[in-house]
Structure formats: C-alpha cells, structure tokens
N, C-alpha and C positions, 0 to 999 in steps of 0.2 A: 650439719642441719640438727649437732642435737639440740640446740635449744627450741627446735620448731618440732622435733621427733619427742619429745619430754611430753610436752602437753598431747600430741596428739595420741601417745599411750593410755595418757590418765583420762582423757576424754573420747575415746574411742569410742566406748559402749554408748555414749550420748549421742541420739541428732538434736543437736539443738536448732532451732533459728532464729534465735535472739542473743546469742552471747557475742560480743565481737571483742573477748580477749582469747581464747582458745584460736589453737593451730588444729587445724583438721586432716582429713577425712577419709585416712585410708580405713576401710576394713579391717577388723579385728572380731575374732572369734564372740559369735553372739552377735554380733552388730547385722544390723539389716543393710543388705546388698543393694547395690544401684537398681537393681532387676526388681526387688521387691518396693523400695522407699520412692522408684519414679516409674510413673505404669503412664502418666497424663502428661500433655502437657500445661495442665490446674499444676499437677505438682513441680515441674519443674520453676512455673509462675512464682509460686511460691516458695520453693528453696531462693530463687532469685531475690524477692522483695526480704523475708527473713532469716537469712543466711549472706548472704553475698553482699547485699547493699548495708544491714546491720554490723558487717565485721567491717566495714571502712572507715577510716578516720584520719586526723590532721592533727591528731593534737599533737602527736609527739614534737612534728614538723615547727608547728605554734610556737610551742613552750621551749625548743631547742634554740629557737633564732631569738625568742624575747630576753630569756636568760643568759644566753651566750653575747650577743652583740649588745648593743644599744639601746633597746626599745627599754628596759627596765631599770627600777632603780631597787635598794633594800626599803620594804616598807616597813611601818611603827609599829607592824604586831610579827615581824618576822622572828622566828625561833630555830634557824637555821635552813630554812626554805630556800633551795638554788644557790645558795652561798658558792659552795663546789665550783658549780657549773660558771656561776658568775666571776667568777675568780679565776676564769679559762681553764679549767682542772676537767678538763674533757678526754676521755679514755674510754678503753673498751668495755669499761665494768659501766661506763655513762647512761643511769637507767632509759635515758631518750633513745639513745643509741641499739639497745636492744628492743627496745618498745616498738620503734620504727620498723626495724627489722621484719621481727616476728608479726607485726601487724600487717605489713605488706603481704609476707608470705601466707600468712591465715587468707588472705582474700583471693591470692592469685589460687592457693591451694581450693578452695570453695569454688571458687570460677572453675579451674581444674575439674573439678568432678563435678559439675554441672554441664559442662560441653561433651565431657564424657558419657554422663546416664543421657544425656540429649541422645544419642547414637542408638538409646533401645528405646525409646517414645516417637510411636509413628501417630503423627497428628491427625484427627479425624477431619476425613474429606467426605461429604455426601451433600445430598439435594439440600442440606438443612443448613448447614456449617462448614466453614473450610477455614481450620485451625493453622493452617499451611504458613502465612504472614506472621502471627502469632509466635510459633513453633520460633523461626529465622528470628524476630525480632529479640527473645526471649535469649537466644547465641549471640546474637550480636551486641545484646548489653551486658552481658556479661563478658565478653572478650573485650570491648570497650574500658570497663571497668581493670579489668586485668592489664588493659595496657598502661593505663593510670598506674597503676600499682608497681610495676616493673618499670616505670619511669620515675615515677620518686624515688624507687631503690638507686637507679643507676644517677640520678640527680645529687643523691645523699652521698654514694660510696664509689661514683667512680673519679678519678681525680683530672680528669677533662673530657667534658662529653662531649668537645668534636674533635675527638681521636677515636675512630673506629678500632684501632688496635690494641688501645686503653682497657686495661681489667674492668669488666662489670661486674655483674653480679650472678649468683646461680641462676641457670635455664633451664626452667621445666613446663611443657605443656602438658604435661598429663601429671596423676595424682602419684606422685613416686612410694618406691617400697621402705619399708618402716628402717631398714639396714642400708639404704642408698644414701652415697655421700657423691655431694657433687664437686667440681672447681669451678672456680669463675668462668665463668664466659667473656667473650671480650663484649664490648659496647657496641661493635657491628653487629655480631649474631645475637643482642639483646633486641637492638633497635630494629632489626629484621622481621621478629616476632611480632613487636610492637609495630611496625607499618603493618604485618599483614592482620594482625587482631582490628588496624583502624578501620584498613581497605574494607572488610567483611563488613564490619559494623557499618557503617558507610552507606555501604551496599542495601542491607540489611534490615537494618534499625528501623522501625516506624516508629515515630515521634507518639510519646502517652499526650495525654489529652487535660485538661483541666488546669486549678490553680497550682497545682503541686507537680507539676509535669516538668517544671527543671530542677526538681531534685532527685532526677534518675537521668540516666546516661538517654542524648539526644544528638541532634545532627549539630546541634551550638556547640554541648560538650566537646564533641569528636573534632569541630573546627578549630576551638580552643585550644585543645591538647594540642593538635598539630603545631597549632602555630607558637605554643610556648616549646614544644619539645624543638624544633628547627631552629628557633630562636637561639636557644640554650647552645642547640650542636653548629649554629653559627652559619647555618645554612639561611641565609637572610632573605633570598629569592623565594624560598615555599613559606618561611616565616612568613612574610608580607601578605603572600597569596591567601594566606590562611586566615590570618587576622582582619583582611579585609573583606575575605567572605563572611564573616563573623556582623561585622559593620553593614557591608549588604544586604544578608539575609533572615539577619536574627529578629528583626524587627523591633530593637530594644535601641534605645538612647540613653546617652549618658546620664544620670540622675543630677537632676539640676537641686541646689542649695535652696530654692524656694520656692512656695512660701512660707517665710521664718515668724511664727508666732513666738514669743519667750513664753508666753503664758503656760503654753503645751510642749514645748518641745522636748523636754525630758520625762513628760508622759510615758510608759510605755505602751497606754490603751489607745489615747487620743491622739499624740503627736502627730500634727498634719504637715511635719515637714520630710516630703519626699526622702530626703539622704537618711534623715534618721530613723524614718519607716524602716529602711533594707535594717539597722541593726538592730531594732526590734521585731523581727522577723512580721512586721504587718504589711507588707508586701512585696515582691520580687525587684520592683526597680530595676536596676541594669545588671542583676546578678543572672548568669549562664548556667551555673550549676552549685547547689549546693546541697550538703549533708543533711537530711531534716532530723530533728532531735526535738520529737514534741514533747510537751508536759508528763503527759503520761508514760508508765516504764520505765526502765531501768539503765535510761541513755546516761552518758557522761555529761559533768557541768561545765564548761570550758572556763564558764568564769571562776569556776572553783581552784583552778591552778594560781589566779592571782589572791582570791580571798577565803575568808574563813565562813562567812556567814552572806553579805547583800555587797553588792559594787556600790561602797559610800565609803565614808572617811569614816565611819562609824563601825563599817561591817567586817573588820578583824585585816585591814588590806597586812597580807605579808610579802605583796611585791607591787611597787606602785610605776607608776612613769616616768620613763629616764627625763632629768631635767633639759638636756639639749631636742630631746625628741618633742620635748612640750614648749620650749620657744620656741623652736621650728614651725611648729602648729599657730602659733599665736604672731607669728613675724608679720601675717600681711593682714591688713582688716579685711573682716566680711570672711574670711576661709573658714566656711563650716563645722570643716574637720576639727578646729580647735574649739568646738561648744561641743560637735558628737561624740569626739573619743576620751574628753573629758569629766567627768560629775560634777554637778554643781557645787556638792559638799567638800568639795577639794581646798585644801589650805594653802592658799599661794603667799608664800613669804619671797618679798621682792630683795629680801637681801640674805639669802638662803647659802650666799658665798660665805660669809661673815660671823652667822648666828652656830654657837656651837653645836645648838638644838635642833639643825637642821631636819634631822631626820622624823619629828614629830612637828615642826611649824610648818613642813614645806609638804606636805602630802599631795600628792597628783594622782586621783584617784583614777585609773583606767576604766572609762564606759564604751568600749568599743562590743562589748558583750553585755548590754542591760539587764540581760534575764527577759522570761517570759512570766505576765502576771503570778501563775502559781508555782513558779519556777524562777525564785531571783537567779541564780549562775548558771541558766541554759540557754542555749542559743542556739540556731542553725548555724552549721560551720560552713562558709562561703568559699567554692574551691575557684570557683573563674568568674571573673567579671565585667564586664566590656570596659571598664577602663584600662583593664590589662591590653585589649587589645590595639590600645591608642599606643601606650608606652612601645607596644612591640612594634609595630610602626614608627614611630617616633627610634627606637634602638637600630633598625632599616637603613631608615634614613642617616640615621650619621656614619653606620659602616660605609653606605656609599657617598658619604662624605656630602652630602644634602643639607647642611645645616639648617637651611632655611624652613625645609620642607618638616624637618626633624622639631623647631621651633614651633612650629602652625600646630603639630598635634600635642604639645605641650601645652600649647597656649588653650588649646581645646577643654583639656580635665581642668584648667586653674579657671578658667572660664565658667566652668560648670559645679566646681567647688566653690565658688566664691558668692554671698547675695547681696553684695553690694554694687560692685562694679563691675564690667568686662575689666580684665588684666591685660598689661601689655604683653606685645610679643616679644619672647627671649629674644636678645642677638649673641650670636657664641661667636668667638675670636677663632678657634679650634676646634676638635675632636676632642680633645682633653676635656675640655671647660662644657662642651653640650653634653658627653657622658655623665660627668662630675654634677649638671642640674637635673638627668636623668634620674640618678641613683639617689637624688636630694628629694625629688618630687615622689618617687616610689618609696620612699622612705615615711613619707607624710600618709601616701595613701594607702598604702598596702602595711601597716606597722600592724604587729597582732594578728596575722595572718598569715606568717610562717612566708614571708618572703627575703626579711632580711640576710639572714645566714648565705644563702646564696645567692642576691645580690651582688654581697662585695667578693663573695669568689669570684662570678662573672666578670665583675666592672668596675674591681676595685684599682686593679693596676691600670686600668681605662682611664678612670675617672683620676687616678692617683689620691685615691679615697680610701681610708679603712674603720672598723669600729671609733664611732664617736661621742665617747661617755664624757660626763659631767663628774668631777672628782667627788662630788656628793651622790653619785649613785650608789655607793656604797658605805659602809659603817667606819669606814677605817679611809681617810683622806689620800691617805700617801699610795696606796694600790695602784698599780697600773690599768690605766684605761683605755689601751688598747693594744693591739697585738699588730703583725706585719698583716700587710693585705696578701701575701704569699706563703704565710703562714701553713703548715703541714695542716693543723686541725679544722680548715674547711674544707675537707674532706672528712667523713666518718670515718672511724674505724670500723672493720669486720669483729663486733660482738664477740665478747669473752667467750660465752657458754658455744657457741657455732666455734670458734677457731678448739674450744677443746674437744669437740666430739667431731670432727669435720678434717683430720690430718691433708685433704687436699685444697684446702682451701688458702689462700696467700692472702696477709693481711696487707694495708695500706702502709705509703711511705712514714714514717716519725713514729711508727705506734709500735714497734717490734724493739 
C-alpha cells in the first residue's frame, strides 16, 4: 500500500472536501479526529458530498481503454502523448494503472472514514425532526460508492471475475494503519463485501430528488451495478434479474435519435436532439448515474485528454478517432452516433489509405465530450446508461442460446439510435456470431466511456475478435494493429509503487 500511504503522509494534516487526487484519511499528529470532525448528520452529509463523491472518477478507465485498444488514432498535434500505451506498452509503471489503483482506493478510504465516523454520530430525533432516515441514507450512499470502487478494481486487476478463488485486490472496510500491509484477497472475499454493501444500500438508501438526483447513488445505480457485476461474473440469472429491474422501475426509456435538426445539432446550448443533449449535459436522458463535473471549480476536463484547447480540428487534437471505429459509426445510414460522436470540423479523407499525409488530411475529431459553454473541455462522466441494461439482457440471452431474444434487444438499441427508420432484426447463425454483433454494437454505443478494454477481455474469445485498428491509427504504418484476445495485458498489473512498498502483494501473470 506504499503508493496510497505516501499520499496519506503528505496530505494527512489537511482535511479537504474537494480534492480528487489524494488518498486519505488516517489520523496524524495535529489532525482533527473523527470525534471532532464529525458531530452531526450534516457533517456526514458534507463529507459525503464534498469528499467521497469528489474523489470518484472514471478518467483512468476511459483513457486506458481509448489509448490501448482501437478507439483512438494519433492526432495531428501529437507530441508523444499516449504513444507508448497506444503501441501496447502496458506495464506496472503505466500512469493509468497507478491512477486507477490509487484513485479507487482513495474513494474506499474516504468511504471507510465516513462509515466509521457515523458510529460516533447520533441522529437527532424529537418532536420536530427525525434524522434517522437521512443518517442511514448517507451511510448507504457511501457503501454503494465503496462497492462501485471495489468492483472497478476487481474488473481491471483480477484475471477472471467468474472465478471466486482467483486473486482479487486488497480488501479493507476500515481506515488502515499507516504501516499496514495487506495481501490480495480472493474475488469471492471482495464480492462478499460488495454484495453486503449493496444489500445495505438497497434497504436504506432514500433516492434524492431534483434534476441532479441521478448524479448520486440511487436505487437505479444499485440495480445497474448489480446487473453489470453479475454479468461480468457470468451469473446470467442475477444479471438478467437486475437489468430487467432497471428497465421496469427506472422510469427511463432509451433516448431517441429524433427530432434531428441539422442547424442546431452541434450547438451545446440549443441542440434539440435528445441524444446529443445527453452528451452536452443539457438533459439526463437515459443516464442512470453520472459523475457531476460542473463548470465552476477545479474539476478535471475529460476532453482535455484528447485536445489541448477545444474539441475541433483546430483545437489541438493530439488524439483523434480510430479510423475503423469511425467507419463503423458511419456504416448505417441515419445512425445518430455517427454524427453525435464526430465533430463537424473533422477532415474526412476518403483516400486515407493511399495518402501519405493521412495524419493531417484525415482528422476525425472526437466529440463524445463536446464541453460546456464556459468550459469547452469539461463534461459530466456517464457511468451507467439504460442502453447498457439492454446489452446485458442480450448477453444473458446469448448465454442461454436464446438468439432470437438477443437479436430483439439489439434491435431495440439500433432503432433508438437511428433518426431515419426502424432497423432490421438481426439474425444469428450461432452464439459466436451473436457475441460478435454485441461486441460490435457495444463498440459503437460505448466508445470513449471506458468499456472497450474490458469488453474485449470478456467477449473477445467468445466472439473471435480482438483489438481492431486501422494501419493509419499510428504514424508508422507497419506497427502491429492488434494483440491476441487472450493476451495477459487484458488484466492490469499491480502498480510498481504498490509492489515496492508491500511485499505481501502478488503480481499478475505476465508482468514479472
């Protein structure tokens, strides 16, 4: 735990409610203890909102997936950004690896501190007010967020989520001592805590109200997390149960591709297209849970991981869209994603394969994160959407060899995403063909949301597919464009700093 502890030592004297990069929260000399910091339910609420939620992010997952797989090409303004990872150089010193590890353990530490501190707080109950439900709901939200962070760690650092005996990650539901060194627990042990957290959250959480309620843990978020978790564990019965629960109880529907008005489609303030409005943060649409990134404050800028200045061809694109992804987004007439995810300033060279200047003549500008009016590189981070639940149900159907049912779910998504016409019902000759179609459709739907790396790990063998780059995605045409779908690099290594400071922890295969 050295990488976590070094940050704790440096920052332990500072009680911060806004930083999202530091690990926390072990009491140091001169630091206010929990009995002083947390005295009321309001104190707990402030810490939850200002410290736990503010620590939660998904940028490391998004950029690892975008750079390592086939979502990105090297942009015309690239000065070396992402080149090593893009060329499949992934190891224990890769920045996103340690960022993901430290980031989620920061969230876990903060949630643990809140949960421990809650035991010192007695909710007010009298003739005027009863804080019991609010008190329990605060703990429930913290436990739901802790469950999410532990699941993210397992997803990336465990070799096989369907094997409860496989090595997982370090497990602690308390604030650890500064000199404590923990080995990796098994998947089963970590999942036991996750399931306990989600059960408590489901029973005690009171959904928030208002237009921004979906930016906090909720019953929708809990069911969506359970559906994803059980899918990745190949427990298709429970995955189907919770995905269907989201469809039945969320009150949301798949966001349609119409109305489509070309004149204002790309305007981040006035676009009337429902799907585009999701990405411009103008409406919730089908989003079940998102991380708030308001214009004010020192929040990260997600599009700043692709551009220096703005999401345009002249905005300093050091990464642009992978050519094969672009081709797939544009292959079906009327697919709104082919417009929504590609900026209109893009330079599209139909002769890209034969033009030696392809890097500057074929600039496919990523516009999944179009920015906010006063923050052109900033957007909320979408974590769960309703479309994912349809994909989960489709995967469950394929696993049960119900190919016609799976096809129906995929058609639901394609119909919602097409602004011109209903789409034909897919026909699958066998399970492999169905897995391949699901993987392809997920590639289009979830590009730049952090799914592709995990999807290839989960479905690559079943679909007989792997990373699918175009040769023009790099500056050197002769470089490899893929790796095997069974490659060890589809599981992340334990970060070098953790290995150096924690002799009890075991590295993943392939990285020794």
